[in-house]
C-alpha positions in Angstrom: -2.0 27.6 12.0 1.0 27.6 9.7 -0.2 30.8 8.1 -0.3 32.7 11.5 3.4 33.6 11.6 3.3 35.0 8.1 0.1 37.0 8.8 1.8 38.5 11.8 4.8 39.4 9.7 2.5 41.1 7.1 0.7 43.0 9.8 4.0 44.3 11.2 5.1 45.4 7.7 1.8 47.3 7.2 2.1 49.0 10.6 5.7 50.1 9.9 5.0 51.5 6.5 1.9 53.5 7.5 1.3 56.4 10.0 0.7 53.7 12.6 4.5 53.1 12.8 4.6 54.7 16.2 3.4 51.3 17.6 6.4 49.2 18.8 6.3 46.0 16.7 9.6 44.4 17.9 7.9 41.7 20.1 5.4 40.8 17.3 8.2 40.3 14.8 10.2 38.2 17.3 7.1 35.9 17.7 7.2 35.0 14.0 10.0 32.4 14.1 8.8 31.2 17.5 5.3 30.4 16.2 6.7 28.9 13.1 8.8 26.5 15.2 5.6 25.3 16.8 3.5 24.8 13.7 6.2 23.9 11.1 9.4 22.1 10.8 13.0 23.4 10.5 12.5 24.6 6.9 9.4 26.6 7.8 11.1 28.1 10.8 14.1 29.1 8.6 11.7 30.7 6.1 9.8 32.6 8.8 13.0 33.8 10.4 14.3 35.0 7.0 11.1 36.9 6.4 11.2 38.5 9.8 14.8 39.7 9.3 13.9 41.0 5.9 11.0 43.0 7.2 13.1 44.3 10.1 15.7 45.5 7.6 13.1 47.1 5.3 11.4 49.0 8.2 14.7 50.1 9.6 15.6 51.6 6.2 12.2 53.1 5.7 12.1 54.8 9.1 15.8 55.8 9.0 16.4 53.9 12.2 19.8 52.4 11.4 22.4 53.0 14.1 19.9 53.0 16.9 20.1 50.6 19.8 16.5 49.5 19.2 17.3 48.2 15.7 20.2 46.1 16.9 18.3 44.8 19.9 15.5 43.7 17.5 18.0 41.9 15.3 19.7 40.2 18.2 16.3 39.0 19.6 15.3 37.8 16.2 18.5 35.8 15.8 18.3 34.2 19.3 14.6 33.2 18.9 15.2 31.9 15.4 18.1 29.8 16.4 16.2 28.4 19.4 13.2 27.7 17.3 15.2 26.0 14.6 17.0 23.7 17.1 13.7 22.9 18.9 11.8 22.1 15.7 14.7 20.0 14.4 14.8 18.0 17.7 11.0 17.5 17.6 11.1 16.4 14.0 13.9 13.9 14.6 12.1 12.4 17.6 8.9 12.1 15.6 10.6 10.4 12.7 12.4 8.0 15.1 9.1 7.1 16.8 7.3 6.7 13.4 10.1 4.5 12.0 9.8 2.2 15.1 6.0 1.9 14.7 6.5 1.2 11.0 8.9 -1.6 11.7 6.5 -3.1 14.2 3.7 -2.8 11.7 5.7 -4.4 8.9 6.8 -7.2 11.2 3.2 -7.9 12.3 2.1 -8.0 8.6 5.0 -10.3 7.6 3.8 -12.8 10.2 0.5 -13.0 8.4 1.7 -12.7 4.8 4.6 -15.1 4.1 6.5 -15.1 0.8 5.2 -17.3 -2.0 7.5 -20.3 -2.8 9.4 -19.9 -6.1 8.2 -23.4 -7.3 4.8 -24.9 -6.8 4.1 -28.0 -8.8 3.4 -27.0 -12.5 4.1 -23.3 -12.0 6.9 -20.9 -11.1 5.6 -18.2 -8.8 6.5 -14.9 -7.3 4.9 -12.4 -5.1 5.1 -8.7 -4.3 3.6 -6.6 -1.6 3.9 -2.8 -1.3 2.5 -0.6 1.6 0.9 2.7 0.8 2.4 5.9 2.1 0.1 6.1 5.1 2.5 6.4 8.0 2.4 3.4 10.3 -0.9 2.0 8.9 -0.8 -1.6 7.9 -2.9 -2.6 5.0 -5.6 -5.1 4.3 -4.2 -6.8 1.1 -3.8 -10.6 1.3 -2.3 -13.3 -0.8 -1.2 -16.9 -0.5 -0.2 -19.8 -2.8 -0.3 -23.5 -1.7 0.4 -26.7 -3.4 -2.3 -29.3 -2.7 -3.4 -32.7 -4.0 -5.9 -30.8 -6.2 -3.2 -28.6 -7.8 -1.7 -25.2 -6.9 -4.3 -23.0 -5.2 -3.8 -19.2 -4.9 -5.8 -16.5 -3.3 -5.5 -12.7 -3.5 -7.9 -10.3 -1.7 -8.4 -6.9 -0.4 -10.1 -6.1 3.0 -11.9 -2.7 3.2 -10.0 -0.4 5.5 -6.6 -0.4 7.1 -5.0 -0.9 10.6 -5.4 -3.7 13.0 -9.0 -4.3 12.0 -8.0 -5.0 8.5 -5.0 -7.2 9.6 -7.3 -9.2 11.8 -9.7 -9.9 8.9 -6.7 -10.8 6.7 -5.5 -13.3 9.3 -9.0 -14.8 9.5 -9.4 -15.2 5.8 -5.9 -16.6 5.2 -6.3 -19.0 8.1 -9.5 -20.4 6.6 -8.0 -20.6 3.2 -4.9 -22.4 4.3 -7.0 -25.0 6.1 -9.7 -25.5 3.5 -7.4 -25.8 0.4 -6.1 -29.2 1.6 -9.5 -30.8 2.3 -12.1 -29.3 0.0 -12.0 -30.5 -3.6 -14.6 -27.9 -4.7 -13.0 -24.5 -5.2 -16.3 -22.7 -4.4 -16.4 -24.4 -1.0 -12.9 -23.1 -0.2 -14.2 -19.6 -0.8 -17.3 -20.4 1.3 -15.0 -21.4 4.2 -13.3 -18.0 4.0 -16.7 -16.2 4.0 -17.9 -18.3 6.9 -14.8 -17.6 8.9 -15.2 -13.8 8.4 -18.9 -14.0 9.4 -17.9 -15.8 12.6 -15.3 -13.2 13.3 -17.6 -10.2 13.1 -20.0 -11.8 15.6 -17.3 -11.5 18.3 -18.7 -9.0 20.8 -17.0 -5.6 20.7 -14.4 -6.8 18.2 -15.4 -4.4 15.4 -16.8 -0.9 15.2 -20.3 -0.4 13.9 -19.2 1.1 10.6 -17.1 -2.0 9.9 -20.1 -4.2 10.7 -22.3 -2.2 8.3 -19.8 -1.6 5.5 -17.0 -4.1 5.9 -16.4 -6.5 3.0 -13.5 -8.4 1.4 -13.0 -8.8 -2.3 -11.3 -12.2 -3.1 -10.1 -14.3 -6.0 -9.1 -17.9 -5.7 -7.3 -19.6 -8.6 -6.5 -23.3 -9.0 -3.8 -24.7 -11.4 -4.3 -28.4 -11.8 -2.1 -30.8 -13.8 -4.4 -30.1 -16.8 -3.5 -27.0 -18.9 -6.3 -24.9 -17.4 -6.8 -22.4 -14.6 -10.0 -22.5 -12.6 -11.2 -19.3 -10.9 -13.7 -18.2 -8.3 -14.1 -14.5 -8.2 -15.9 -12.6 -5.4 -15.9 -9.0 -6.5 -12.2 -8.8 -7.2 -10.4 -7.3 -10.2 -10.0 -10.1 -12.9 -6.6 -11.8 -13.3 -4.6 -11.0 -16.4 -3.3 -13.7 -18.7 -0.2 -12.9 -20.7 0.1 -15.2 -23.7 2.5 -14.6 -26.7 3.0 -11.0 -25.7 -0.7 -10.2 -25.4 -2.7 -9.6 -22.2 -6.3 -10.9 -21.7 -8.5 -10.1 -18.7 -10.2 -13.3 -17.4 -13.6 -11.6 -16.7 -16.1 -13.6 -14.6 -19.1 -14.9 -16.5 -21.2 -14.8 -13.4 -20.2 -11.8 -11.2 -20.5 -12.4 -7.5 -20.5 -9.9 -4.6 -17.5 -9.6 -2.2 -17.3 -11.6 1.0 -19.6 -10.0 3.5 -22.1 -8.8 1.0 -23.8 -12.1 0.3 -27.2 -10.5 0.9 -26.9 -8.6 -2.4 -26.8 -11.8 -4.4 -29.8 -14.1 -5.2 -27.7 -17.1 -6.1 -24.2 -18.0 -4.8 -24.1 -21.5 -6.2 -21.8 -20.7 -9.1 -19.2 -23.2 -10.2 -15.5 -22.4 -10.8 -14.9 -20.9 -14.3 -12.2 -22.6 -16.3 -9.8 -20.9 -18.8 -6.9 -22.3 -20.9 -3.5 -22.0 -19.1 -0.9 -23.6 -21.2 2.9 -23.8 -21.2 4.5 -20.4 -21.5 1.5 -18.5 -20.2 1.8 -16.0 -17.3 -1.1 -15.3 -14.9 -1.1 -12.2 -12.7 -3.3 -11.9 -9.7 -3.3 -8.4 -8.1 -5.3 -6.0 -5.9 -7.0 -2.8 -7.0 -4.1 -0.7 -5.6 -2.3 -1.5 -8.9 -4.9 -0.5 -11.4 -6.1 2.5 -9.4 -2.7 4.1 -9.0 -2.9 7.6 -10.6 -0.3 10.0 -12.0 -0.3 13.8 -11.7 -2.9 14.1 -14.5 -5.2 11.6 -12.8 -4.6 8.8 -15.3 -4.8 5.2 -14.0 -1.9 2.9 -14.3 -2.1 0.9 -17.5 -1.3 -2.6 -16.1 -1.9 -4.7 -19.3 0.3 -2.4 -21.4 3.0 -2.5 -18.7 2.9 -6.3 -18.7 3.2 -6.5 -22.5 6.2 -4.3 -22.4 8.3 -6.6 -20.1 10.6 -9.2 -21.6 9.1 -12.6 -21.5 12.5 -14.2 -20.6 12.3 -12.7 -17.1 11.6 -14.8 -14.0 8.5 -14.1 -12.0 10.4 -12.1 -9.3 12.1 -10.1 -12.1 8.8 -9.6 -13.9 7.1 -8.3 -10.7 10.1 -6.0 -9.9 9.8 -4.4 -13.4 6.1 -3.9 -12.8 7.0 -2.3 -9.5 9.4 0.1 -11.2 6.8 0.9 -13.9 4.2 1.6 -11.1 6.7 3.9 -9.2 7.4 5.8 -12.4 3.7 6.3 -13.0 2.8 7.7 -9.7 6.2 8.9 -8.6 6.3 6.6 -5.6 3.1 8.0 -4.0 0.9 5.0 -3.5 -2.6 5.8 -2.4 -3.4 2.2 -1.7 -1.6 -1.0 -0.8 -0.5 -3.3 -3.6 -0.2 -7.1 -3.7 0.5 -9.3 -6.7 1.1 -13.0 -7.4 2.6 -14.1 -10.7 2.4 -17.7 -11.9 4.3 -19.1 -14.9 2.9 -22.3 -16.4 5.6 -24.9 -17.0 5.6 -27.5 -19.8 4.9 -31.1 -19.0 8.6 -32.1 -19.4 9.7 -29.6 -16.8 7.0 -30.8 -14.4 7.9 -34.4 -15.0 11.6 -33.7 -14.7 11.1 -32.1 -11.3 9.3 -35.1 -9.8 11.3 -37.2 -7.5 12.6 -40.5 -8.8 11.0 -43.7 -7.4 13.2 -45.6 -5.0 15.4 -48.3 -6.6 16.7 -51.6 -5.2 15.0 -53.8 -2.6 13.1 -57.0 -2.9 11.1 -57.7 -6.0 8.6 -60.2 -7.2 10.0 -62.5 -9.8 
């Protein structure tokens, strides 16, 4: 439809420069900026009006029609229609932007209710989080993350729900609700993941709550990490990108030894009784949990974002929020700000034992004693 005004202008030019110029083309040329105002924005309307005026001047010169009333009438009609089209398209564009901004604010507010910021200090770790929405208008994403301090240690989850919109947000809320409840009562990390899977299975059985394609193809990739007092990190990975461990300037991917399918695709696995996998996580180490929107970001040449190299290039003296912000800037430079998928990241810095002990509250003094 955006090509129609320019095709009409081309047809007028052909008619005027051939023996068929006896056909009066004024109304057709006047329709060019009017149609552009309907199918394009102010810039397209201006371009179509300029083209129409240029063609009118060319044909008037070619046919020797300068000085006639018809030429000046055509120019006046073109000017009036172009001005009206520009004003109309500008007003429509402004209204659409205002409406879209309002819907975006509502979507962001709804998502912030579900995804709360990660605390800066959680037991033996310093933490930070980052969430970026893809450039998809008012669509809200399906990335999830959370970090909670429990009696078993610091427990974190990061996940990605297939799809976008309210269906994805509903699944995010269900998975996070199950996680936030189970982390305080289940000592087994696998059981925490199983609670999330069970909650999602119950949710999809709600009558008419989900479309058929979601029921057939919906799934959630998830990764749960636990940082106890011991210098280790324990992981349960259900089809999610492996976390990255930064130690002494070098990044290592903590690949699962026993790969498991995402939540919702349990029928594809013959054995789901895997145990949490443990990896060294000592003082000074940094652990990054992220969604696939980070590593699947592409530049103009189709190259993926090199996340490990970007992590190695950041100063180790930065705090977790500063580290994530520098990753954010590197990602924006890579894809020029055009995110194709949502991004969520959690960074955890392991503290040394002295820092952990120094942050513990002192026992109460005074009172009665036993002598």
